[in-house]
N, C-alpha and C positions, 0 to 999 in steps of 0.2 A: 504494500500500500504506500502510495506517495501522496503527500499533501503539501499545499502551498500556503504560506502565511506571510502577510504583509505587516510590517511594524512601522507605524508612522508616529513619530514623536519628535517635536521640535525642541525638546530639552536634550542636548547632547549627552549629558551624564546619565539621565534616565534611559536614553536609547541604548547607550553602550552596556548598561547593566542588563537590560532586557536581551540584548544580543548575546551576552555571556550565558544567561540562563537558558536561552533557546538553544545555544550550541551544546550545552550540557545535555539537555533533553534530547536533542538530535542524536547525540552519541549513544545515549541510553536506548533509544528506540531502535537504533540500527541493529542492536543485538537480536531483536525479534523480527527483523526484516522490514520494518517501517522506515520509509525515507522521508525526512522532513526537509523541505526547502523553505527558506525564509529570505526575504529581502527587506532591507532597512532603509527607510526614507526620512529625510528631515523636513520635507515640505509636501503639501498636497499636490502641487504641480508635477513633482517628480513621480508620484504614484499613479496619477490618472491614466497615462497611456497604457498601463498594464493591469488595471484593476480587475478585469474580468477573469483572470486566471486564478485568483486567490480563493481559498476555502475559508479563510478567517482573516479578519483585520483587527489589529490591536492598535488603538488610536488614542493619542492625547495631543492636542494642539492648543497652545495658550498664548503664543507670542505674536499673533497676528489678529486682525479684526475678525477673522473667521475662526471660531473655536472648534473643538473636536466634534460636537454635536452637529454643527453646520456642515462639516466635512462628511459626517456619517449620513446625514439626510441627502446630501448631493449624490453620494455613492449609491444610495438606494434608488433615487430618482433616475440615475443613469442605468439602472438594471443590475447592480452588483448582486451576485448570488451567494457570496460568502457571508458567514456570520460576522457581525460587527460587534466588537467589544470596546467600550470606552473605559480606559483605566486612568485614574486621576488623582491629583492632590490639590493643585491650585484651584481648579474648578470642579465643584461637585455637580456633575452633569445631571444626575437624577434629581437633585434638589432644585437645580435651576430650571430644568425643562420637564421634569416628571418622567414617568415610565414611557418608553417608546417601543412599539411592537417591533420585534426583530433585532433589538439592540440590548446588549447586556452591559452591566456596570460592575467594575472592580476597583476598589481603592488601592492606591499605591501605599507602601511598596509591595511589589509582587515577589513571591518566593518560589522556590523550585517546584513545590507542590502545586502552585497556581499554574505554572506552565505545563505541568503534566495534565491537569484538567483541561487547559486550553487546547492542547494537542488532541486529547480525546474528542473534544468538541469539533475540531477541524476534521478529524477522521469521519465522524458521523455526517458532517455536512458534505464531505467529498463523496461519500457513498450514495448520497441522494441527488447530487447535482448532475445535470445532463453533461455529457462530455463536450469539450470545446476543442476547436481546431485553431492552432496558432498560425496566423498569417503575418509574415514579416515583410515590410516594404521599406523603400529608401526614405520614407517620411514617417515611419512609425510601425507599430505592431497592433493588430487587433485580434480578438478572440471571438469566434463565431461557432454556432452549432452546425452540424452537418446539414441539417434541413434548411439553413439559411443560404446555402450554396446552390445556385440555380445551374450554372455551368461555368466552365473556365476555358480560356483560349490562350495558348502560348504565343507570346508576341516578343520575339527576340530573347532578351535576357530576363523576362518576367512573365508571369501568368496574369492575364486580365480576368478577374473573378467577378462574375455577376452575382449579386446578393439580393435577398428579399428587401423590401422597403425602398426600392429604386436606388440601391446603393451599388457601388463597385469598389474594387481594391486591386492595386497592382502588387502582387506577391512575388518576392524575389526567390523563385523556385522554378525548377523545370517540371514538365508535365509528368515525367516518370516518377520523380520523387514525390510530387504532390498527390498523384493518383494512388500510389502505393501507401502513403501515409493515411489516407482515408479508409482504405480497406473495408469498404461497405458495399453490399450488393446493389444498392440503389444507384451507384455511379457506373457509367459506361463510357468507354472511349469510343468516339465516333469518327475520329481522324487522327492523324499523327500529331496534331497540335490542339485537339479539343476533346473534352469529356463533359458529360451532362449528368445532372441528377434526375433520374427517371421519375421521381416523385413530382417534378415540376413540368413534366410534359403535358401539354393541354391537348394536343392532337398530333397525328403523324400521317404522312401521305407522300407517295413518291419516294424521294430521297431526302426528306427533311422532317424535322420535328419543330412544332411551335411550342415555345416555352411559356411559362407562367408570366414572364415579364414582357411578352410580346415578341421576343427575338425568334428568328427562324434559324435553326442550326441544320446545315446541310451536310450530307455525307456522300461518299462515292457510290455510284451504282454497283461497283464491283464488291462493295461491302454490304450492300442492301440486304441480302438474304440473312447474313449472320446478325446484323444489327436489328433488323425487324423481328427476327426470331427471339433474340435475347430480350427485347422490349416486351414482346407478347408474353413470354414466360414470366417476366417480372410483373406485368399488369395482371396476369391470371392469378399469381400468388397473392396479390393484394386483395382479391375478392373474397 
């Protein structure tokens, strides 16, 4: 089991102490085969590009106009799926804001036993979260579910990935690596530079598929028999 934890604390001393305790917990869990990844941040801006990958957030922000609860609320509004824990000393978030659904509160200082409980919490969250695909581009990284991917087309050194919600992303990966990383039966290669998510096929005819975003994905007549057979078997299995 692998879990991902984000530590956001703008007090350097507290952040370093939490890093030390997390490192100890990571070494202890490794004995049982659990792999704990954690990233430490000193600002909200540094965390935001990567927030979707985390199973748990440990947050305390007190040195800016936005405090930890404001950051937590923003993460929830952005769709963060990890558990948010506000740990505090200068600001008692529960007293200031009251209880908030989906947010836990722990007063500082934290001890090793606290981090053991936090990792247990992260493991439970990880087991229930839908898996995410990491897409890295030259302007950042995003995390999406497989169902959000409609199709992808290799264009030189990147893959142009069409996503639900009228979105797209240029992923720095080749088609072979990307397709193999998905390893899911709903994806099908239609040409040497294109693959589609068959869940997003609206209709098919001749040598093309119409996708849910309105795009028409064409394929060679030489591959028509194999492609239409594979799609027909997939569509039959969904019924």
